[in-house]
mmCIF file as Biopython writes it, N, C-alpha, C and O atoms, coordinates in Angstrom:
data_model
#
loop_
_atom_site.group_PDB
_atom_site.id
_atom_site.type_symbol
_atom_site.label_atom_id
_atom_site.label_alt_id
_atom_site.label_comp_id
_atom_site.label_asym_id
_atom_site.label_entity_id
_atom_site.label_seq_id
_atom_site.pdbx_PDB_ins_code
_atom_site.Cartn_x
_atom_site.Cartn_y
_atom_site.Cartn_z
_atom_site.occupancy
_atom_site.B_iso_or_equiv
_atom_site.auth_seq_id
_atom_site.auth_asym_id
_atom_site.pdbx_PDB_model_num
ATOM 1   N N  . MET A ? 1  ? 94.401  104.187 91.509  1.0 0.0 1  A 1 
ATOM 2   C CA . MET A ? 1  ? 95.986  104.703 90.341  1.0 0.0 1  A 1 
ATOM 3   C C  . MET A ? 1  ? 95.862  105.890 89.969  1.0 0.0 1  A 1 
ATOM 4   O O  . MET A ? 1  ? 94.918  106.157 89.225  1.0 0.0 1  A 1 
ATOM 5   N N  . ASP A ? 2  ? 97.075  107.266 90.515  1.0 0.0 2  A 1 
ATOM 6   C CA . ASP A ? 2  ? 96.576  108.173 89.964  1.0 0.0 2  A 1 
ATOM 7   C C  . ASP A ? 2  ? 97.176  108.057 88.918  1.0 0.0 2  A 1 
ATOM 8   O O  . ASP A ? 2  ? 98.125  107.324 88.641  1.0 0.0 2  A 1 
ATOM 9   N N  . THR A ? 3  ? 96.170  109.393 87.802  1.0 0.0 3  A 1 
ATOM 10  C CA . THR A ? 3  ? 96.999  109.767 86.505  1.0 0.0 3  A 1 
ATOM 11  C C  . THR A ? 3  ? 97.922  111.056 86.607  1.0 0.0 3  A 1 
ATOM 12  O O  . THR A ? 3  ? 97.891  112.039 87.348  1.0 0.0 3  A 1 
ATOM 13  N N  . VAL A ? 4  ? 98.793  110.643 85.521  1.0 0.0 4  A 1 
ATOM 14  C CA . VAL A ? 4  ? 100.186 111.376 85.952  1.0 0.0 4  A 1 
ATOM 15  C C  . VAL A ? 4  ? 99.395  111.693 83.769  1.0 0.0 4  A 1 
ATOM 16  O O  . VAL A ? 4  ? 98.791  110.906 83.040  1.0 0.0 4  A 1 
ATOM 17  N N  . THR A ? 5  ? 99.840  113.114 83.534  1.0 0.0 5  A 1 
ATOM 18  C CA . THR A ? 5  ? 99.987  114.382 82.564  1.0 0.0 5  A 1 
ATOM 19  C C  . THR A ? 5  ? 101.298 114.131 82.068  1.0 0.0 5  A 1 
ATOM 20  O O  . THR A ? 5  ? 102.122 114.653 82.818  1.0 0.0 5  A 1 
ATOM 21  N N  . ILE A ? 6  ? 101.892 113.461 80.975  1.0 0.0 6  A 1 
ATOM 22  C CA . ILE A ? 6  ? 103.144 113.913 80.643  1.0 0.0 6  A 1 
ATOM 23  C C  . ILE A ? 6  ? 102.809 114.928 79.200  1.0 0.0 6  A 1 
ATOM 24  O O  . ILE A ? 6  ? 102.054 114.774 78.240  1.0 0.0 6  A 1 
ATOM 25  N N  . PRO A ? 7  ? 103.938 116.191 79.665  1.0 0.0 7  A 1 
ATOM 26  C CA . PRO A ? 7  ? 103.716 116.645 78.508  1.0 0.0 7  A 1 
ATOM 27  C C  . PRO A ? 7  ? 104.876 116.140 76.979  1.0 0.0 7  A 1 
ATOM 28  O O  . PRO A ? 7  ? 105.999 115.664 77.139  1.0 0.0 7  A 1 
ATOM 29  N N  . ALA A ? 8  ? 104.242 116.399 75.628  1.0 0.0 8  A 1 
ATOM 30  C CA . ALA A ? 8  ? 104.327 115.752 74.288  1.0 0.0 8  A 1 
ATOM 31  C C  . ALA A ? 8  ? 105.668 115.948 74.475  1.0 0.0 8  A 1 
ATOM 32  O O  . ALA A ? 8  ? 106.507 115.051 74.556  1.0 0.0 8  A 1 
ATOM 33  N N  . ASN A ? 9  ? 105.938 117.559 74.569  1.0 0.0 9  A 1 
ATOM 34  C CA . ASN A ? 9  ? 107.797 118.000 74.080  1.0 0.0 9  A 1 
ATOM 35  C C  . ASN A ? 9  ? 108.778 117.805 75.536  1.0 0.0 9  A 1 
ATOM 36  O O  . ASN A ? 9  ? 109.673 118.575 75.882  1.0 0.0 9  A 1 
ATOM 37  N N  . ASP A ? 10 ? 108.298 116.458 76.321  1.0 0.0 10 A 1 
ATOM 38  C CA . ASP A ? 10 ? 109.672 116.321 77.370  1.0 0.0 10 A 1 
ATOM 39  C C  . ASP A ? 10 ? 109.601 114.792 76.960  1.0 0.0 10 A 1 
ATOM 40  O O  . ASP A ? 10 ? 108.585 114.105 77.061  1.0 0.0 10 A 1 
ATOM 41  N N  . PRO A ? 11 ? 110.840 114.353 76.476  1.0 0.0 11 A 1 
ATOM 42  C CA . PRO A ? 11 ? 111.142 113.327 76.331  1.0 0.0 11 A 1 
ATOM 43  C C  . PRO A ? 11 ? 111.438 112.483 77.466  1.0 0.0 11 A 1 
ATOM 44  O O  . PRO A ? 11 ? 110.734 111.525 77.784  1.0 0.0 11 A 1 
ATOM 45  N N  . ILE A ? 12 ? 112.786 112.951 78.251  1.0 0.0 12 A 1 
ATOM 46  C CA . ILE A ? 12 ? 112.966 112.594 79.193  1.0 0.0 12 A 1 
ATOM 47  C C  . ILE A ? 12 ? 112.074 112.217 80.371  1.0 0.0 12 A 1 
ATOM 48  O O  . ILE A ? 12 ? 112.566 111.382 81.131  1.0 0.0 12 A 1 
ATOM 49  N N  . SER A ? 13 ? 111.131 112.569 80.603  1.0 0.0 13 A 1 
ATOM 50  C CA . SER A ? 13 ? 109.449 112.481 81.317  1.0 0.0 13 A 1 
ATOM 51  C C  . SER A ? 13 ? 109.130 111.431 80.603  1.0 0.0 13 A 1 
ATOM 52  O O  . SER A ? 13 ? 109.210 110.410 81.286  1.0 0.0 13 A 1 
ATOM 53  N N  . GLN A ? 14 ? 108.738 111.204 79.307  1.0 0.0 14 A 1 
ATOM 54  C CA . GLN A ? 14 ? 108.240 110.057 79.091  1.0 0.0 14 A 1 
ATOM 55  C C  . GLN A ? 14 ? 108.792 108.606 79.106  1.0 0.0 14 A 1 
ATOM 56  O O  . GLN A ? 14 ? 108.296 107.486 79.236  1.0 0.0 14 A 1 
ATOM 57  N N  . GLU A ? 15 ? 109.742 108.995 78.960  1.0 0.0 15 A 1 
ATOM 58  C CA . GLU A ? 15 ? 111.182 107.851 79.212  1.0 0.0 15 A 1 
ATOM 59  C C  . GLU A ? 15 ? 110.775 107.366 80.303  1.0 0.0 15 A 1 
ATOM 60  O O  . GLU A ? 15 ? 110.455 106.179 80.254  1.0 0.0 15 A 1 
ATOM 61  N N  . ALA A ? 16 ? 110.637 108.117 81.708  1.0 0.0 16 A 1 
ATOM 62  C CA . ALA A ? 16 ? 110.958 108.057 82.943  1.0 0.0 16 A 1 
ATOM 63  C C  . ALA A ? 16 ? 109.505 106.941 83.046  1.0 0.0 16 A 1 
ATOM 64  O O  . ALA A ? 16 ? 109.551 105.724 83.225  1.0 0.0 16 A 1 
ATOM 65  N N  . ALA A ? 17 ? 108.198 107.852 82.860  1.0 0.0 17 A 1 
ATOM 66  C CA . ALA A ? 17 ? 107.112 107.105 83.328  1.0 0.0 17 A 1 
ATOM 67  C C  . ALA A ? 17 ? 106.723 105.620 82.459  1.0 0.0 17 A 1 
ATOM 68  O O  . ALA A ? 17 ? 105.725 104.948 82.719  1.0 0.0 17 A 1 
ATOM 69  N N  . TRP A ? 18 ? 107.815 105.249 81.296  1.0 0.0 18 A 1 
ATOM 70  C CA . TRP A ? 18 ? 107.978 104.273 80.361  1.0 0.0 18 A 1 
ATOM 71  C C  . TRP A ? 18 ? 108.575 103.451 81.002  1.0 0.0 18 A 1 
ATOM 72  O O  . TRP A ? 18 ? 108.262 102.260 80.994  1.0 0.0 18 A 1 
ATOM 73  N N  . MET A ? 19 ? 109.582 103.956 81.703  1.0 0.0 19 A 1 
ATOM 74  C CA . MET A ? 19 ? 110.545 102.680 82.650  1.0 0.0 19 A 1 
ATOM 75  C C  . MET A ? 19 ? 109.890 101.929 83.599  1.0 0.0 19 A 1 
ATOM 76  O O  . MET A ? 19 ? 109.968 100.717 83.801  1.0 0.0 19 A 1 
ATOM 77  N N  . ASP A ? 20 ? 109.075 102.980 84.301  1.0 0.0 20 A 1 
ATOM 78  C CA . ASP A ? 20 ? 108.123 103.351 85.717  1.0 0.0 20 A 1 
ATOM 79  C C  . ASP A ? 20 ? 106.882 102.012 85.889  1.0 0.0 20 A 1 
ATOM 80  O O  . ASP A ? 20 ? 106.565 101.274 86.822  1.0 0.0 20 A 1 
ATOM 81  N N  . ALA A ? 21 ? 106.344 102.200 84.235  1.0 0.0 21 A 1 
ATOM 82  C CA . ALA A ? 21 ? 105.384 101.518 83.717  1.0 0.0 21 A 1 
ATOM 83  C C  . ALA A ? 21 ? 105.907 100.017 83.747  1.0 0.0 21 A 1 
ATOM 84  O O  . ALA A ? 21 ? 105.283 99.180  84.399  1.0 0.0 21 A 1 
ATOM 85  N N  . GLN A ? 22 ? 107.272 99.615  82.906  1.0 0.0 22 A 1 
ATOM 86  C CA . GLN A ? 22 ? 107.840 98.364  82.326  1.0 0.0 22 A 1 
ATOM 87  C C  . GLN A ? 22 ? 108.383 97.699  84.223  1.0 0.0 22 A 1 
ATOM 88  O O  . GLN A ? 22 ? 107.866 96.625  84.531  1.0 0.0 22 A 1 
ATOM 89  N N  . MET A ? 23 ? 109.071 98.172  84.998  1.0 0.0 23 A 1 
ATOM 90  C CA . MET A ? 23 ? 108.867 97.935  86.261  1.0 0.0 23 A 1 
ATOM 91  C C  . MET A ? 23 ? 108.435 97.387  87.292  1.0 0.0 23 A 1 
ATOM 92  O O  . MET A ? 23 ? 108.845 96.579  88.126  1.0 0.0 23 A 1 
ATOM 93  N N  . GLU A ? 24 ? 107.215 98.174  87.019  1.0 0.0 24 A 1 
ATOM 94  C CA . GLU A ? 24 ? 105.908 98.198  87.685  1.0 0.0 24 A 1 
ATOM 95  C C  . GLU A ? 24 ? 105.414 96.336  87.009  1.0 0.0 24 A 1 
ATOM 96  O O  . GLU A ? 24 ? 105.211 95.333  87.694  1.0 0.0 24 A 1 
ATOM 97  N N  . ALA A ? 25 ? 105.371 96.452  85.799  1.0 0.0 25 A 1 
ATOM 98  C CA . ALA A ? 25 ? 105.038 94.805  85.059  1.0 0.0 25 A 1 
ATOM 99  C C  . ALA A ? 25 ? 105.655 94.211  85.157  1.0 0.0 25 A 1 
ATOM 100 O O  . ALA A ? 25 ? 105.237 93.060  85.022  1.0 0.0 25 A 1 
ATOM 101 N N  . GLY A ? 26 ? 107.015 94.340  85.437  1.0 0.0 26 A 1 
ATOM 102 C CA . GLY A ? 26 ? 107.870 92.948  85.546  1.0 0.0 26 A 1 
ATOM 103 C C  . GLY A ? 26 ? 108.331 92.552  87.081  1.0 0.0 26 A 1 
ATOM 104 O O  . GLY A ? 26 ? 109.099 91.605  87.250  1.0 0.0 26 A 1 
ATOM 105 N N  . TYR A ? 27 ? 107.790 93.377  88.270  1.0 0.0 27 A 1 
ATOM 106 C CA . TYR A ? 27 ? 107.400 93.387  89.353  1.0 0.0 27 A 1 
ATOM 107 C C  . TYR A ? 27 ? 106.013 92.519  89.605  1.0 0.0 27 A 1 
ATOM 108 O O  . TYR A ? 27 ? 106.052 91.569  90.386  1.0 0.0 27 A 1 
ATOM 109 N N  . ARG A ? 28 ? 104.836 92.857  88.949  1.0 0.0 28 A 1 
ATOM 110 C CA . ARG A ? 28 ? 103.902 91.843  89.167  1.0 0.0 28 A 1 
ATOM 111 C C  . ARG A ? 28 ? 103.992 90.605  88.835  1.0 0.0 28 A 1 
ATOM 112 O O  . ARG A ? 28 ? 103.608 89.719  89.599  1.0 0.0 28 A 1 
ATOM 113 N N  . ALA A ? 29 ? 104.811 90.212  86.959  1.0 0.0 29 A 1 
ATOM 114 C CA . ALA A ? 29 ? 104.835 89.326  86.695  1.0 0.0 29 A 1 
ATOM 115 C C  . ALA A ? 29 ? 105.760 88.324  87.608  1.0 0.0 29 A 1 
ATOM 116 O O  . ALA A ? 29 ? 105.578 87.113  87.734  1.0 0.0 29 A 1 
ATOM 117 N N  . ALA A ? 30 ? 106.978 89.248  88.323  1.0 0.0 30 A 1 
ATOM 118 C CA . ALA A ? 30 ? 107.867 88.025  88.942  1.0 0.0 30 A 1 
ATOM 119 C C  . ALA A ? 30 ? 107.010 87.618  90.392  1.0 0.0 30 A 1 
ATOM 120 O O  . ALA A ? 30 ? 107.003 86.429  90.711  1.0 0.0 30 A 1 
ATOM 121 N N  . MET A ? 31 ? 106.407 88.454  91.119  1.0 0.0 31 A 1 
ATOM 122 C CA . MET A ? 31 ? 105.668 88.120  92.325  1.0 0.0 31 A 1 
ATOM 123 C C  . MET A ? 31 ? 104.819 87.481  91.903  1.0 0.0 31 A 1 
ATOM 124 O O  . MET A ? 31 ? 104.578 86.518  92.630  1.0 0.0 31 A 1 
ATOM 125 N N  . ALA A ? 32 ? 103.952 87.575  90.664  1.0 0.0 32 A 1 
ATOM 126 C CA . ALA A ? 32 ? 103.190 85.997  90.371  1.0 0.0 32 A 1 
ATOM 127 C C  . ALA A ? 32 ? 103.825 84.511  89.794  1.0 0.0 32 A 1 
ATOM 128 O O  . ALA A ? 32 ? 103.176 83.483  89.987  1.0 0.0 32 A 1 
ATOM 129 N N  . HIS A ? 33 ? 105.169 84.467  89.056  1.0 0.0 33 A 1 
ATOM 130 C CA . HIS A ? 33 ? 105.860 83.563  88.922  1.0 0.0 33 A 1 
ATOM 131 C C  . HIS A ? 33 ? 106.514 82.904  90.470  1.0 0.0 33 A 1 
ATOM 132 O O  . HIS A ? 33 ? 106.676 81.688  90.577  1.0 0.0 33 A 1 
ATOM 133 N N  . GLU A ? 34 ? 106.827 83.775  91.519  1.0 0.0 34 A 1 
ATOM 134 C CA . GLU A ? 34 ? 107.448 83.197  92.546  1.0 0.0 34 A 1 
ATOM 135 C C  . GLU A ? 34 ? 105.873 82.540  93.004  1.0 0.0 34 A 1 
ATOM 136 O O  . GLU A ? 34 ? 105.720 81.356  92.704  1.0 0.0 34 A 1 
ATOM 137 N N  . SER A ? 35 ? 104.767 83.196  93.668  1.0 0.0 35 A 1 
ATOM 138 C CA . SER A ? 35 ? 104.190 82.085  94.243  1.0 0.0 35 A 1 
ATOM 139 C C  . SER A ? 35 ? 103.482 80.965  93.621  1.0 0.0 35 A 1 
ATOM 140 O O  . SER A ? 35 ? 103.170 79.876  94.103  1.0 0.0 35 A 1 
ATOM 141 N N  . LEU A ? 36 ? 103.291 81.450  92.460  1.0 0.0 36 A 1 
ATOM 142 C CA . LEU A ? 36 ? 103.079 79.893  91.456  1.0 0.0 36 A 1 
ATOM 143 C C  . LEU A ? 36 ? 104.468 79.065  91.597  1.0 0.0 36 A 1 
ATOM 144 O O  . LEU A ? 36 ? 104.240 77.856  91.562  1.0 0.0 36 A 1 
ATOM 145 N N  . THR A ? 37 ? 105.495 79.298  91.708  1.0 0.0 37 A 1 
ATOM 146 C CA . THR A ? 37 ? 106.569 78.071  92.174  1.0 0.0 37 A 1 
ATOM 147 C C  . THR A ? 37 ? 106.562 77.867  93.328  1.0 0.0 37 A 1 
ATOM 148 O O  . THR A ? 37 ? 106.561 76.657  93.557  1.0 0.0 37 A 1 
ATOM 149 N N  . ASP A ? 38 ? 106.554 78.681  94.491  1.0 0.0 38 A 1 
ATOM 150 C CA . ASP A ? 38 ? 106.258 78.092  95.658  1.0 0.0 38 A 1 
ATOM 151 C C  . ASP A ? 38 ? 105.230 76.770  96.040  1.0 0.0 38 A 1 
ATOM 152 O O  . ASP A ? 38 ? 105.552 75.756  96.660  1.0 0.0 38 A 1 
ATOM 153 N N  . TRP A ? 39 ? 103.985 77.091  95.509  1.0 0.0 39 A 1 
ATOM 154 C CA . TRP A ? 39 ? 102.588 76.227  95.603  1.0 0.0 39 A 1 
ATOM 155 C C  . TRP A ? 39 ? 103.100 75.102  94.738  1.0 0.0 39 A 1 
ATOM 156 O O  . TRP A ? 39 ? 102.705 73.965  94.999  1.0 0.0 39 A 1 
ATOM 157 N N  . ARG A ? 40 ? 103.962 75.301  93.704  1.0 0.0 40 A 1 
ATOM 158 C CA . ARG A ? 40 ? 104.645 74.066  92.874  1.0 0.0 40 A 1 
ATOM 159 C C  . ARG A ? 40 ? 105.216 73.029  93.831  1.0 0.0 40 A 1 
ATOM 160 O O  . ARG A ? 40 ? 105.011 71.818  93.915  1.0 0.0 40 A 1 
ATOM 161 N N  . LEU A ? 41 ? 106.035 73.899  94.565  1.0 0.0 41 A 1 
ATOM 162 C CA . LEU A ? 41 ? 107.318 72.648  95.325  1.0 0.0 41 A 1 
ATOM 163 C C  . LEU A ? 41 ? 106.711 72.296  96.521  1.0 0.0 41 A 1 
ATOM 164 O O  . LEU A ? 41 ? 107.065 71.207  96.972  1.0 0.0 41 A 1 
ATOM 165 N N  . ILE A ? 42 ? 105.908 72.914  97.143  1.0 0.0 42 A 1 
ATOM 166 C CA . ILE A ? 42 ? 105.109 72.765  98.002  1.0 0.0 42 A 1 
ATOM 167 C C  . ILE A ? 42 ? 104.328 71.618  98.308  1.0 0.0 42 A 1 
ATOM 168 O O  . ILE A ? 42 ? 104.170 70.976  99.347  1.0 0.0 42 A 1 
ATOM 169 N N  . ALA A ? 43 ? 103.667 71.465  96.625  1.0 0.0 43 A 1 
ATOM 170 C CA . ALA A ? 43 ? 102.894 70.577  96.030  1.0 0.0 43 A 1 
ATOM 171 C C  . ALA A ? 43 ? 103.783 68.994  95.727  1.0 0.0 43 A 1 
ATOM 172 O O  . ALA A ? 43 ? 103.257 67.956  96.128  1.0 0.0 43 A 1 
ATOM 173 N N  . ILE A ? 44 ? 104.790 68.959  95.187  1.0 0.0 44 A 1 
ATOM 174 C CA . ILE A ? 44 ? 105.990 68.618  95.025  1.0 0.0 44 A 1 
ATOM 175 C C  . ILE A ? 44 ? 106.394 67.419  96.074  1.0 0.0 44 A 1 
ATOM 176 O O  . ILE A ? 44 ? 106.302 66.196  95.973  1.0 0.0 44 A 1 
ATOM 177 N N  . VAL A ? 45 ? 107.015 68.508  97.415  1.0 0.0 45 A 1 
ATOM 178 C CA . VAL A ? 45 ? 107.126 67.785  98.447  1.0 0.0 45 A 1 
ATOM 179 C C  . VAL A ? 45 ? 106.140 67.053  98.622  1.0 0.0 45 A 1 
ATOM 180 O O  . VAL A ? 45 ? 106.308 65.897  98.235  1.0 0.0 45 A 1 
ATOM 181 N N  . CYS A ? 46 ? 104.956 67.342  99.158  1.0 0.0 46 A 1 
ATOM 182 C CA . CYS A ? 46 ? 103.769 66.531  99.828  1.0 0.0 46 A 1 
ATOM 183 C C  . CYS A ? 46 ? 103.724 65.217  98.829  1.0 0.0 46 A 1 
ATOM 184 O O  . CYS A ? 46 ? 103.661 64.233  99.566  1.0 0.0 46 A 1 
ATOM 185 N N  . ILE A ? 47 ? 103.731 64.847  97.576  1.0 0.0 47 A 1 
ATOM 186 C CA . ILE A ? 47 ? 103.677 64.163  96.497  1.0 0.0 47 A 1 
ATOM 187 C C  . ILE A ? 47 ? 104.532 63.231  96.833  1.0 0.0 47 A 1 
ATOM 188 O O  . ILE A ? 47 ? 104.188 62.058  96.686  1.0 0.0 47 A 1 
ATOM 189 N N  . LEU A ? 48 ? 106.117 63.614  97.471  1.0 0.0 48 A 1 
ATOM 190 C CA . LEU A ? 48 ? 106.957 62.933  97.941  1.0 0.0 48 A 1 
ATOM 191 C C  . LEU A ? 48 ? 106.782 61.548  99.077  1.0 0.0 48 A 1 
ATOM 192 O O  . LEU A ? 48 ? 106.938 60.328  99.106  1.0 0.0 48 A 1 
ATOM 193 N N  . LEU A ? 49 ? 106.329 62.745  99.985  1.0 0.0 49 A 1 
ATOM 194 C CA . LEU A ? 49 ? 105.694 62.365  101.384 1.0 0.0 49 A 1 
ATOM 195 C C  . LEU A ? 49 ? 105.143 61.341  101.001 1.0 0.0 49 A 1 
ATOM 196 O O  . LEU A ? 49 ? 105.685 60.238  101.067 1.0 0.0 49 A 1 
ATOM 197 N N  . LEU A ? 50 ? 103.774 61.577  100.460 1.0 0.0 50 A 1 
ATOM 198 C CA . LEU A ? 50 ? 103.473 60.216  100.428 1.0 0.0 50 A 1 
ATOM 199 C C  . LEU A ? 50 ? 103.415 59.396  100.102 1.0 0.0 50 A 1 
ATOM 200 O O  . LEU A ? 50 ? 102.849 58.478  100.695 1.0 0.0 50 A 1 
ATOM 201 N N  . LEU A ? 51 ? 104.234 59.250  98.459  1.0 0.0 51 A 1 
ATOM 202 C CA . LEU A ? 51 ? 104.660 58.339  98.028  1.0 0.0 51 A 1 
ATOM 203 C C  . LEU A ? 51 ? 105.556 57.358  98.760  1.0 0.0 51 A 1 
ATOM 204 O O  . LEU A ? 51 ? 105.568 56.168  98.448  1.0 0.0 51 A 1 
ATOM 205 N N  . ALA A ? 52 ? 106.560 58.026  100.062 1.0 0.0 52 A 1 
ATOM 206 C CA . ALA A ? 52 ? 107.452 57.524  100.902 1.0 0.0 52 A 1 
ATOM 207 C C  . ALA A ? 52 ? 106.830 56.721  102.028 1.0 0.0 52 A 1 
ATOM 208 O O  . ALA A ? 52 ? 107.369 55.760  102.577 1.0 0.0 52 A 1 
ATOM 209 N N  . ILE A ? 53 ? 105.277 57.369  102.398 1.0 0.0 53 A 1 
ATOM 210 C CA . ILE A ? 53 ? 104.602 57.030  103.267 1.0 0.0 53 A 1 
ATOM 211 C C  . ILE A ? 53 ? 103.700 55.829  102.671 1.0 0.0 53 A 1 
ATOM 212 O O  . ILE A ? 53 ? 103.133 55.052  103.438 1.0 0.0 53 A 1 
ATOM 213 N N  . ALA A ? 54 ? 103.612 55.733  101.498 1.0 0.0 54 A 1 
ATOM 214 C CA . ALA A ? 54 ? 102.778 54.160  100.559 1.0 0.0 54 A 1 
ATOM 215 C C  . ALA A ? 54 ? 103.361 53.288  100.463 1.0 0.0 54 A 1 
ATOM 216 O O  . ALA A ? 54 ? 102.936 52.133  100.433 1.0 0.0 54 A 1 
ATOM 217 N N  . TRP A ? 55 ? 105.162 53.868  100.348 1.0 0.0 55 A 1 
ATOM 218 C CA . TRP A ? 55 ? 106.352 53.107  100.101 1.0 0.0 55 A 1 
ATOM 219 C C  . TRP A ? 55 ? 106.279 51.721  101.524 1.0 0.0 55 A 1 
ATOM 220 O O  . TRP A ? 55 ? 105.989 50.530  101.639 1.0 0.0 55 A 1 
ATOM 221 N N  . ARG A ? 56 ? 106.672 52.674  102.216 1.0 0.0 56 A 1 
ATOM 222 C CA . ARG A ? 56 ? 106.738 52.106  103.882 1.0 0.0 56 A 1 
ATOM 223 C C  . ARG A ? 56 ? 105.607 51.366  103.928 1.0 0.0 56 A 1 
ATOM 224 O O  . ARG A ? 56 ? 105.894 50.178  104.082 1.0 0.0 56 A 1 
ATOM 225 N N  . GLY A ? 57 ? 104.490 51.554  103.863 1.0 0.0 57 A 1 
ATOM 226 C CA . GLY A ? 57 ? 103.231 50.292  104.291 1.0 0.0 57 A 1 
ATOM 227 C C  . GLY A ? 57 ? 103.282 49.834  103.396 1.0 0.0 57 A 1 
ATOM 228 O O  . GLY A ? 57 ? 102.329 49.082  103.599 1.0 0.0 57 A 1 
ATOM 229 N N  . LEU A ? 58 ? 103.731 49.477  102.044 1.0 0.0 58 A 1 
ATOM 230 C CA . LEU A ? 58 ? 103.447 48.380  101.108 1.0 0.0 58 A 1 
ATOM 231 C C  . LEU A ? 58 ? 104.696 47.298  101.816 1.0 0.0 58 A 1 
ATOM 232 O O  . LEU A ? 58 ? 104.602 46.087  101.617 1.0 0.0 58 A 1 
ATOM 233 N N  . HIS A ? 59 ? 105.461 47.682  102.367 1.0 0.0 59 A 1 
ATOM 234 C CA . HIS A ? 59 ? 106.993 47.007  102.753 1.0 0.0 59 A 1 
ATOM 235 C C  . HIS A ? 59 ? 107.405 46.784  104.122 1.0 0.0 59 A 1 
ATOM 236 O O  . HIS A ? 59 ? 108.523 46.595  104.601 1.0 0.0 59 A 1 
ATOM 237 N N  . GLY A ? 60 ? 105.780 46.874  104.860 1.0 0.0 60 A 1 
ATOM 238 C CA . GLY A ? 60 ? 106.130 46.156  105.786 1.0 0.0 60 A 1 
ATOM 239 C C  . GLY A ? 60 ? 107.205 47.829  106.529 1.0 0.0 60 A 1 
ATOM 240 O O  . GLY A ? 60 ? 108.032 47.559  107.400 1.0 0.0 60 A 1 
ATOM 241 N N  . GLY A ? 61 ? 107.127 48.674  106.290 1.0 0.0 61 A 1 
ATOM 242 C CA . GLY A ? 61 ? 107.946 49.441  107.197 1.0 0.0 61 A 1 
ATOM 243 C C  . GLY A ? 61 ? 109.862 49.461  106.896 1.0 0.0 61 A 1 
ATOM 244 O O  . GLY A ? 61 ? 110.638 50.210  107.490 1.0 0.0 61 A 1 
ATOM 245 N N  . ARG A ? 62 ? 110.159 48.674  106.086 1.0 0.0 62 A 1 
ATOM 246 C CA . ARG A ? 62 ? 111.268 48.625  105.169 1.0 0.0 62 A 1 
ATOM 247 C C  . ARG A ? 62 ? 111.174 49.361  104.129 1.0 0.0 62 A 1 
ATOM 248 O O  . ARG A ? 62 ? 110.201 49.363  103.375 1.0 0.0 62 A 1 
ATOM 249 N N  . PRO A ? 63 ? 112.171 50.039  104.008 1.0 0.0 63 A 1 
ATOM 250 C CA . PRO A ? 63 ? 112.600 51.026  103.092 1.0 0.0 63 A 1 
ATOM 251 C C  . PRO A ? 63 ? 113.047 50.508  101.641 1.0 0.0 63 A 1 
ATOM 252 O O  . PRO A ? 63 ? 113.432 51.310  100.791 1.0 0.0 63 A 1 
#
């Protein structure tokens, strides 16, 4: 990552750098949350599928 030096007397550049850092942090958090949600959804679907198979097995193929 490149380091950018911002002049202390330039408030607009400082604000832009702060907003850029906030947007990057938000993007990283959103991507991590989206990945976690995807895996959670896959796990729930797999558990429901296994429960459906077990239910059919216990009841002789009748739902």
